[in-house]
C-alpha positions as CSV (number, residue, x, y, z in Angstrom):
1,M,-25.9,-20.6,-12.2
2,A,-29.2,-18.8,-12.7
3,D,-29.5,-16.5,-15.7
4,V,-28.4,-12.9,-14.9
5,D,-29.1,-9.7,-16.7
6,L,-25.6,-8.5,-17.4
7,D,-26.7,-5.2,-19.0
8,R,-28.7,-4.3,-15.9
9,I,-25.8,-5.2,-13.7
10,R,-23.4,-3.1,-15.7
11,A,-25.8,-0.2,-15.6
12,E,-26.2,-0.5,-11.8
13,R,-22.4,-0.6,-11.4
14,D,-22.1,2.6,-13.4
15,R,-24.8,4.3,-11.3
16,I,-23.1,3.3,-8.1
17,R,-19.7,4.5,-9.4
18,E,-21.1,7.9,-10.5
19,T,-23.0,8.3,-7.2
20,Y,-20.5,7.3,-4.6
21,L,-17.0,7.1,-6.1
22,A,-15.2,10.5,-5.6
23,P,-12.2,11.4,-7.7
24,A,-8.9,10.6,-5.9
25,T,-7.9,14.3,-5.7
26,G,-11.1,15.2,-3.8
27,R,-11.6,12.0,-1.8
28,P,-11.6,12.5,2.0
29,A,-9.0,10.6,4.1
30,S,-10.2,7.4,5.7
31,S,-11.0,7.3,9.4
32,A,-9.1,4.1,9.7
33,R,-5.3,3.7,10.2
34,G,-5.1,0.3,8.5
35,L,-6.0,-3.4,9.0
36,H,-5.3,-4.7,12.5
37,H,-6.2,-8.3,11.6
38,V,-8.5,-10.5,9.6
39,A,-9.7,-13.8,11.2
40,I,-10.1,-17.1,9.3
41,V,-11.4,-20.4,10.5
42,C,-8.9,-23.3,10.2
43,A,-9.2,-27.1,10.6
44,D,-5.8,-27.8,12.2
45,V,-3.8,-25.4,14.4
46,E,-0.4,-27.0,14.1
47,R,-0.7,-27.5,10.3
48,T,-1.7,-23.9,9.9
49,V,1.3,-22.7,11.9
50,R,3.7,-25.0,9.9
51,F,2.4,-23.5,6.7
52,Y,2.2,-19.8,7.5
53,Q,5.3,-19.7,9.7
54,G,7.3,-22.6,8.3
55,V,6.7,-22.1,4.6
56,L,5.6,-18.5,4.1
57,E,7.8,-17.1,6.9
58,F,5.0,-15.2,8.7
59,P,6.1,-15.3,12.4
60,L,3.5,-16.5,14.9
61,T,3.0,-13.7,17.4
62,E,0.3,-14.9,19.8
63,I,-1.9,-17.8,20.6
64,F,-4.6,-18.0,23.3
65,E,-8.1,-19.4,24.0
66,N,-11.0,-17.9,22.1
67,R,-13.1,-16.1,24.8
68,D,-16.3,-16.9,22.9
69,Y,-15.8,-20.7,22.5
70,A,-14.1,-22.9,25.1
71,G,-11.3,-25.0,23.7
72,S,-11.0,-22.9,20.6
73,N,-7.6,-21.3,19.8
74,H,-7.1,-17.8,18.5
75,F,-3.7,-17.2,17.0
76,F,-2.0,-14.5,14.9
77,F,0.8,-14.2,12.3
78,D,2.8,-11.1,11.5
79,I,2.3,-10.2,7.8
80,G,4.3,-6.9,8.0
81,N,3.6,-3.2,8.4
82,G,1.8,-3.8,11.7
83,N,-0.8,-6.0,10.2
84,L,-1.8,-9.5,11.4
85,L,-3.4,-12.6,9.9
86,A,-5.5,-14.4,12.6
87,F,-7.1,-17.9,12.8
88,F,-9.6,-19.7,14.9
89,D,-10.2,-23.4,15.2
90,F,-13.5,-24.8,16.6
91,P,-12.9,-28.3,18.0
92,G,-16.1,-30.3,18.3
93,L,-18.0,-27.9,15.9
94,D,-18.6,-29.3,12.4
95,V,-17.8,-26.2,10.4
96,G,-17.7,-28.2,7.1
97,E,-15.6,-27.5,4.0
98,Y,-15.2,-24.0,2.5
99,V,-18.0,-22.6,0.4
100,E,-18.6,-19.2,-1.0
101,V,-21.4,-17.5,1.0
102,L,-22.5,-13.9,1.6
103,G,-20.1,-12.3,3.9
104,G,-17.6,-15.1,3.5
105,L,-13.9,-14.7,2.6
106,H,-13.3,-14.6,-1.2
107,H,-9.5,-14.2,-1.1
108,L,-6.7,-12.5,0.8
109,A,-3.9,-10.6,-1.1
110,I,-0.6,-10.1,0.7
111,S,2.3,-8.2,-0.8
112,V,6.0,-9.2,-0.5
113,E,9.2,-8.0,-2.0
114,P,9.9,-9.6,-5.5
115,E,13.2,-11.0,-4.3
116,R,11.6,-12.6,-1.3
117,W,8.7,-13.9,-3.4
118,E,11.2,-15.9,-5.5
119,R,12.4,-17.7,-2.4
120,L,8.9,-18.2,-1.1
121,R,7.8,-19.6,-4.5
122,E,10.6,-22.2,-4.2
123,R,9.4,-23.2,-0.7
124,L,5.9,-23.6,-2.0
125,D,7.1,-25.7,-4.9
126,E,9.1,-27.9,-2.4
127,A,5.9,-28.3,-0.4
128,R,4.1,-29.3,-3.6
129,I,1.6,-26.4,-3.3
130,D,0.1,-25.2,-6.5
131,I,0.5,-21.4,-7.1
132,N,-0.5,-18.8,-9.6
133,S,2.2,-16.2,-10.0
134,N,0.9,-14.5,-13.2
135,A,-0.7,-11.5,-11.5
136,D,1.2,-8.2,-11.7
137,S,1.2,-5.6,-9.0
138,F,2.2,-1.9,-8.9
139,D,4.9,-1.8,-6.2
140,L,6.0,1.2,-4.2
141,R,9.2,0.1,-2.3
142,T,9.8,2.1,0.9
143,R,12.8,1.9,3.2
144,Y,12.6,2.9,6.8
145,P,15.7,2.5,9.0
146,Y,16.4,-1.2,9.5
147,D,13.3,-2.3,7.7
148,D,12.1,-2.9,4.2
149,M,8.4,-2.5,3.3
150,T,6.3,-2.8,0.2
151,F,3.1,-1.0,-0.6
152,T,0.7,-1.6,-3.5
153,D,-1.8,0.7,-5.1
154,E,-4.6,-1.6,-3.9
155,A,-3.5,-1.4,-0.3
156,P,-1.7,1.8,0.8
157,R,-0.5,1.8,4.4
158,R,-0.2,4.8,6.7
159,Y,2.3,5.1,9.5
160,D,2.5,7.3,12.6
161,N,5.5,9.5,12.9
162,P,7.6,8.1,10.0
163,A,11.3,8.5,10.3
164,S,13.6,9.7,7.6
165,V,12.5,7.8,4.5
166,E,14.0,7.1,1.1
167,Y,11.8,5.4,-1.4
168,T,12.1,4.0,-4.9
169,L,9.2,3.8,-7.4
170,T,9.0,1.3,-10.2
171,V,6.3,2.7,-12.4
172,P,4.9,1.9,-15.8
173,R,5.2,5.1,-18.0
174,G,1.5,5.4,-18.4
175,A,1.0,5.6,-14.6
176,R,3.6,8.3,-13.6
177,I,1.1,10.8,-12.3
178,E,-0.7,8.3,-10.1
179,T,2.6,7.8,-8.2
180,I,2.0,11.1,-6.4
181,E,-1.2,9.6,-4.9
182,L,0.6,6.4,-4.0
183,V,3.4,8.2,-2.1
184,N,0.7,10.2,-0.3
185,G,-1.2,7.1,0.6
186,A,1.9,5.3,1.8
187,L,3.5,8.1,3.8
188,D,0.6,10.3,4.7
189,L,2.1,13.4,3.1
190,A,-1.3,15.2,3.0
191,N,-1.7,14.9,6.8
192,P,-0.7,18.2,8.5
193,R,-0.4,16.3,11.8
194,A,2.4,14.3,10.4
195,G,4.7,17.3,10.9
196,A,7.4,18.3,8.4
197,R,7.0,16.6,5.0
198,L,9.0,17.0,1.8
199,L,8.2,15.5,-1.6
200,V,11.1,15.4,-4.0
201,V,10.3,14.9,-7.7
202,V,12.9,14.3,-10.3
203,S,11.3,14.6,-13.7
204,D,11.6,16.3,-17.1
205,G,7.9,17.3,-16.9
206,E,7.1,15.8,-20.3
207,F,3.5,15.0,-19.7
208,T,0.4,15.0,-21.8
209,S,-2.2,17.8,-21.2
210,E,-4.4,15.3,-19.2
211,E,-1.4,14.2,-17.1
212,K,-0.4,17.8,-16.4
213,L,-3.9,18.7,-15.2
214,A,-4.2,15.6,-13.0
215,G,-0.7,15.9,-11.6
216,Q,-1.1,19.6,-10.9
217,Q,-4.3,19.0,-8.9
218,R,-2.5,16.3,-6.8
219,L,0.5,18.6,-6.1
220,D,-1.7,21.6,-5.3
221,R,-3.6,19.5,-2.8
222,L,-0.4,18.4,-1.1
223,L,1.0,22.0,-1.0
224,R,-2.2,23.2,0.6
225,T,-1.6,20.9,3.5
226,G,1.8,22.3,4.1
227,C,3.8,19.6,2.4
228,A,7.0,21.0,0.9
229,L,7.9,20.2,-2.7
230,L,11.3,20.2,-4.4
231,W,11.3,19.6,-8.1
232,L,14.6,18.7,-9.7
233,A,14.4,19.0,-13.5
234,P,17.0,18.9,-16.3
235,P,17.7,22.0,-18.4
236,G,14.9,22.9,-20.9
237,S,12.2,20.9,-19.1
238,T,8.8,22.2,-18.0
239,P,8.0,21.0,-14.5
240,L,4.6,21.5,-12.9
241,T,4.1,24.6,-10.8
242,G,4.4,25.0,-7.0
243,G,7.1,24.5,-4.5
244,Q,10.8,24.9,-5.1
245,Q,11.9,24.2,-8.7
246,V,15.6,23.7,-9.4
247,T,17.2,23.1,-12.8
248,L,19.7,20.3,-12.2
249,T,22.7,20.7,-14.4
250,D,25.0,18.6,-12.1
251,P,23.4,15.4,-10.6
252,A,26.0,15.4,-7.9
253,R,24.3,18.5,-6.4
254,S,21.0,16.6,-5.9
255,G,21.9,15.4,-2.4
256,Q,22.9,18.9,-1.3
257,L,19.7,20.4,-2.7
258,I,17.5,17.8,-1.0
259,A,19.3,18.4,2.3
260,R,18.6,22.1,2.1
261,A,14.9,21.6,1.2
262,A,14.5,19.1,4.1
263,T,16.1,21.6,6.5
264,A,13.7,24.3,5.3
265,A,10.7,22.0,5.7
266,L,11.8,21.1,9.3
267,A,12.3,24.8,10.1
268,A,8.8,25.7,8.8
269,H,7.3,23.2,11.3
270,A,9.6,24.0,14.3
């Protein structure tokens, strides 16, 4: 590897960050809805299908001839949440072994439920495929009717017309405030065109001054878009401002309170 000026590279990285990276609270929404598919070149169609469908359990959804190269197959696997992983083969064309080049694929990260990952890891072990399972991810588990989905902070997903949703966050204590942004990214709470939206927060409000400032900014942004907020807090707590705040002395009432808030949110968008 040629000698590189690490100090210059770090300075350039800082300059680009300061110039182009907007704070999450003021960042505009993306024009994209999500990833339709990413296409990768493979050496053997059947071996690829046997691995991604047979081992990793990504269903094959389509296979047809590549319109740009006669005899080449273009085929797709369902990787969840409406996203696809696609492959080409190029028979007769010597594409060679993988090398890292400009514009080439470095890696592909796919999220699965922890319980399912344990089963897939066993299948990979049985297939004698080396794996690295040390990386941690920040999971937002969301349940739609009849379907389980997982989001990560690196790849939030947006959905059109989400049905009634219940979600569970597993969050390191130091990242509590960021969960508001994760929920927004996953369920499109800040999108007025999504119709009636309700964010329910159950918290004692015990934040640092920096967390309170950041959290209030995120909540204010959601409230300005018409998203309803219900904050359920234990007695003596200091929740952030905005929305409907209820001191919850009887946890058994939480379902009733959420139902009332949801009814009000629906009525506001009727």
